[in-house]
C-alpha positions in Angstrom: 12.6 -12.3 -1.2 16.0 -12.1 -3.0 16.5 -10.1 -6.2 17.3 -13.4 -7.9 13.7 -14.5 -7.1 12.3 -11.2 -8.2 14.0 -11.4 -11.6 12.8 -14.9 -12.1 9.2 -14.1 -11.1 9.2 -10.9 -13.2 10.2 -12.9 -16.3 7.8 -15.8 -15.7 4.7 -13.9 -14.7 4.4 -12.2 -18.1 3.4 -8.7 -18.9 1.9 -5.7 -17.0 3.9 -6.2 -13.8 5.1 -3.3 -11.7 8.4 -3.4 -9.9 8.7 -1.6 -6.5 12.2 -1.0 -5.1 13.3 0.7 -1.9 16.0 2.7 -3.6 16.9 4.7 -0.5 16.3 4.0 3.2 17.2 6.4 6.0 16.8 5.4 9.7 15.0 2.3 10.9 13.0 0.3 8.4 11.6 -3.2 8.2 13.5 -4.0 5.0 16.9 -2.8 3.8 17.8 -0.6 0.9 17.7 -2.3 -2.5 14.9 -4.7 -1.7 12.1 -5.1 -4.3 8.7 -6.6 -4.7 6.2 -7.0 -7.6 2.6 -6.0 -8.2 0.6 -8.0 -10.7 -2.3 -7.0 -12.8 -4.8 -8.8 -10.7 -3.7 -7.0 -7.6 -1.6 -9.7 -6.0 1.9 -9.1 -4.6 5.1 -11.0 -4.8 7.5 -10.1 -2.0 7.2 -7.2 0.5 8.8 -3.9 1.5 7.3 -3.6 4.9 5.2 -5.6 7.5 2.1 -4.4 5.7 2.4 -0.6 6.4 2.7 0.7 2.8 1.7 -2.1 0.5 -1.9 -1.1 0.2 -1.0 2.4 -0.8 1.7 1.2 -3.1 -0.8 -1.2 -4.8 -3.0 1.8 -5.7 0.0 3.7 -7.0 1.2 0.7 -8.9 -2.1 0.6 -10.8 -1.5 4.2 -11.9 2.0 3.2 -13.1 0.6 0.3 -15.0 -2.1 2.4 -16.7 0.2 5.3 -17.5 3.3 3.3 -18.3 5.3 6.0 -16.4 7.4 5.3 -13.3 6.8 7.1 -10.0 9.2 7.9 -7.1 7.2 7.8 -3.8 8.6 9.1 -0.5 7.3 7.7 2.8 8.5 9.7 5.8 7.7 7.5 8.8 10.2 8.9 11.3 8.8 9.3 14.8 7.9 13.0 14.5 5.7 12.2 11.5 4.2 9.0 12.8 0.9 10.5 13.8 0.1 11.2 10.1 0.3 7.4 9.5 -1.4 6.2 12.8 -0.4 3.6 15.2 -0.1 0.7 12.8 2.9 2.0 10.8 5.5 0.0 12.7 8.3 0.7 10.3 9.9 4.1 10.9 12.5 5.7 8.7 12.5 7.6 5.4 11.8 5.5 2.3 12.2 6.3 -1.3 10.2 3.8 -3.3 10.6 3.6 -7.1 7.7 2.1 -9.0 8.4 1.0 -12.5 6.4 -0.9 -15.2 8.4 -3.9 -16.4 8.5 -3.2 -20.0 11.1 -2.5 -22.7 14.5 -1.7 -21.4 13.8 -2.6 -17.8 12.6 -6.0 -18.8 15.7 -6.6 -20.8 17.9 -5.4 -17.9 16.1 -7.8 -15.5 16.7 -10.6 -18.0 20.4 -9.7 -18.1 20.6 -9.4 -14.3 19.1 -12.9 -13.8 21.6 -14.3 -16.3 24.5 -12.8 -14.3 23.1 -14.0 -11.0 22.5 -17.5 -12.4 26.2 -17.5 -13.3 27.2 -16.6 -9.8 28.1 -13.0 -10.4 27.2 -10.0 -8.3 25.4 -7.2 -10.3 25.4 -3.5 -9.7 22.4 -1.5 -11.0 22.5 2.3 -11.3 19.1 4.0 -11.6 19.0 7.7 -12.7 15.6 9.2 -11.9 14.5 12.1 -14.1 11.6 13.7 -12.2 10.7 16.2 -14.9 10.4 13.5 -17.6 9.3 10.8 -15.2 11.9 8.5 -16.7 14.4 6.1 -15.2 17.7 5.3 -17.0 19.2 1.9 -15.9 22.8 0.7 -16.2 23.9 -2.7 -15.0 27.3 -4.3 -14.7 28.9 -7.4 -13.1 30.5 -6.3 -9.9 32.5 -7.8 -7.0 32.0 -4.9 -4.6 29.0 -4.3 -2.3 27.4 -0.9 -3.0 24.1 0.5 -1.7 23.8 4.2 -1.8 22.0 7.4 -2.9 24.6 9.6 -4.6 24.0 13.0 -3.2 26.4 14.6 -5.7 24.0 13.6 -8.6 20.3 14.2 -8.0 18.2 11.1 -8.4 21.0 8.6 -8.8 20.5 5.4 -6.8 23.1 2.6 -6.8 22.7 -0.9 -5.4 24.7 -4.2 -5.7 22.8 -7.5 -5.7 24.5 -10.8 -4.9 23.6 -14.3 -6.2 21.7 -16.5 -3.9 24.3 -18.8 -2.1 24.2 -22.4 -3.2 23.5 -25.0 -0.5 24.4 -28.7 -1.2 22.5 -31.0 1.1 24.0 -34.5 0.9 21.4 -36.9 2.1 17.8 -37.2 0.9 16.3 -38.8 4.0 13.1 -37.7 5.6 14.9 -35.3 8.0 16.1 -33.3 5.0 12.6 -32.4 3.7 11.8 -29.7 6.2 15.3 -28.2 6.0 15.1 -28.0 2.2 11.9 -26.0 2.4 13.3 -23.7 5.0 16.6 -23.1 3.2 14.9 -22.5 -0.1 12.5 -20.0 1.5 15.3 -18.1 3.2 17.4 -17.3 0.2 19.5 -20.4 -0.7 19.7 -22.2 -4.0 19.3 -25.7 -2.8 20.6 -28.9 -4.4 19.8 -32.2 -2.8 22.2 -35.1 -3.5 22.1 -38.8 -2.7 23.2 -42.1 -4.1 19.8 -43.6 -3.2 17.7 -42.8 -6.3 14.4 -43.8 -4.7 14.8 -41.0 -2.1 16.2 -38.3 -4.4 13.0 -37.5 -6.3 11.1 -34.4 -7.4 8.0 -35.7 -5.5 10.0 -35.5 -2.2 11.9 -32.4 -3.1 10.0 -30.2 -5.5 11.5 -27.0 -6.9 15.1 -27.7 -6.0 17.9 -29.2 -8.0 18.7 -32.9 -7.6 21.9 -34.9 -8.0 22.0 -38.7 -7.9 25.4 -40.4 -7.7 28.2 -41.5 -5.5 30.4 -38.9 -3.7 32.9 -38.3 -6.4 30.1 -38.0 -9.0 28.2 -35.5 -6.8 31.2 -33.3 -6.2 32.2 -33.4 -9.9 28.7 -32.4 -11.0 28.3 -29.7 -8.3 31.7 -28.1 -8.7 32.1 -26.6 -5.2 32.8 -22.8 -5.1 34.2 -20.5 -2.5 30.8 -19.1 -1.4 29.0 -22.5 -1.3 27.4 -24.1 1.7 27.7 -27.9 2.2 25.8 -30.0 4.6 26.3 -33.7 5.3 23.2 -35.5 6.7 23.1 -38.8 4.9 23.7 -40.9 8.0 25.9 -43.1 5.8 29.4 -43.1 7.5 31.5 -44.6 4.6 29.9 -42.3 2.0 30.4 -39.2 4.1 34.0 -40.2 4.8 34.6 -40.4 1.1 33.0 -37.0 0.5 35.2 -35.4 3.2 38.3 -37.0 1.6 37.3 -35.4 -1.7 36.7 -32.0 -0.1 40.1 -31.7 1.5 41.4 -29.2 -1.1 38.1 -27.4 -1.8 37.2 -23.9 -0.7 33.7 -23.2 0.6 31.8 -20.9 3.0 30.3 -23.5 5.3 30.6 -27.2 6.0 28.1 -28.7 8.4 28.0 -32.3 9.6 24.9 -33.8 11.2 25.9 -36.2 14.0 27.2 -36.3 17.5 30.7 -35.1 18.4 31.8 -38.7 18.9 30.6 -39.8 15.4 32.1 -36.7 13.8 35.4 -37.2 15.5 35.6 -40.7 14.0 34.5 -39.3 10.7 37.3 -36.8 10.6 40.0 -39.0 12.0 43.3 -38.8 10.1 42.1 -35.9 7.9 43.5 -32.4 8.0 41.5 -29.6 9.7 38.6 -28.4 7.7 37.9 -24.6 7.6 34.5 -23.3 8.3 33.4 -26.5 9.9 30.2 -26.6 12.0 29.7 -29.7 14.1 27.4 -30.7 15.6 25.5 -28.6 13.2 22.8 -26.0 14.0 22.4 -23.3 16.7 21.8 -24.4 20.2 18.1 -23.9 20.9 17.3 -27.2 22.6 15.9 -28.7 19.4 14.4 -32.1 19.2 12.9 -34.0 16.3 13.5 -33.2 12.6 11.4 -30.1 12.4 13.1 -28.3 15.3 16.5 -29.5 14.2 15.8 -28.1 10.7 15.0 -24.7 12.3 18.3 -24.8 14.2 20.3 -25.6 11.1 18.5 -23.0 9.0 19.1 -20.4 11.7 22.8 -21.2 11.6 22.9 -21.0 7.8 21.3 -17.5 8.0 23.7 -16.4 10.7 26.7 -17.4 8.5 25.1 -15.8 5.4 24.6 -12.5 7.4 28.1 -12.7 8.9 26.6 -13.0 12.4 28.2 -15.0 15.2 25.8 -16.9 17.6 26.7 -16.6 21.3 26.5 -19.8 23.2 26.3 -20.2 27.0 28.7 -22.9 27.9 28.4 -22.2 31.7 24.8 -23.4 31.9 25.4 -26.8 30.4 23.5 -26.1 27.2 25.3 -29.0 25.5 24.7 -31.8 27.9 22.6 -33.9 25.5 24.3 -33.1 22.2 26.1 -36.4 21.9 22.9 -38.3 22.2 20.9 -36.6 19.5 23.2 -34.5 17.5 21.4 -31.9 16.2 21.9 -28.6 17.5 25.4 -27.4 18.1 26.4 -29.2 21.2 29.3 -27.5 22.8 32.8 -26.3 22.0 34.0 -27.1 18.5 36.5 -29.9 17.9 40.0 -29.1 16.7 38.6 -29.2 13.2 36.1 -26.4 13.7 
């Protein structure tokens, strides 16, 4: 779960929540440094820090934090030499510093401010200074463009982490094949907007909990205001409308542009237009996907790979792309001159 989601949940759930944050991670661990989760008064959890290794113990400690109103810094040493003390089910490894904090007063205000910055598309750096003697945490937050995640060994108890806003994904096309993809993208850290000129398809009933835009291509792009870190996906199956969108996108900057369709169709769609940067077509990783659900998985996997700055390796020699022109839907071979 992204920090954006944690902030939103913390402010919506009400009072008596406890925030757990992996402020320092050394060695192998299931989740990375800076990740957070919430413990509610009724004992339920929002998010996770491990595959279930430490949450039960943390829940008990979170109850102590809730009752006392005092934060706690917990160390879990799960490196191999100490694994016997945890038993065979630990599965995580590594050294974890987990900070448990009641969401009250200054911290609640800081999370409100953090959510505001993230909503506006800004990265946020939070510095936590842990005072073990007083059992207090001092927080400082600021807008930031640099990625920082560290424990400052020069200053005892100082933990620094930078959180980035959830990337925006604009899916143009509200057909049935978009429904599964929207759910996957929203659950894997994207702020999803679904856009279409067909009002009957672009509804909250079909796409709950995501933003909707109804309008023609120029209206959609005017309302969305494409930014450099945005992800765009054309899957309306409406050739003239997608051509109009691409003509409008010629001078825009973005992180990802995916086009659902065979190489032949996409070639016609791009004919006469200048090369588009960051173009993925046919869209999706090559996993032999068939049908809307599998295709959605392939596309979501590609979106995650781009977000994590990972490059998928494709095996051209084994003919993995032989049927891409017929069904379009996973990446089907070498990219065109546009991609």
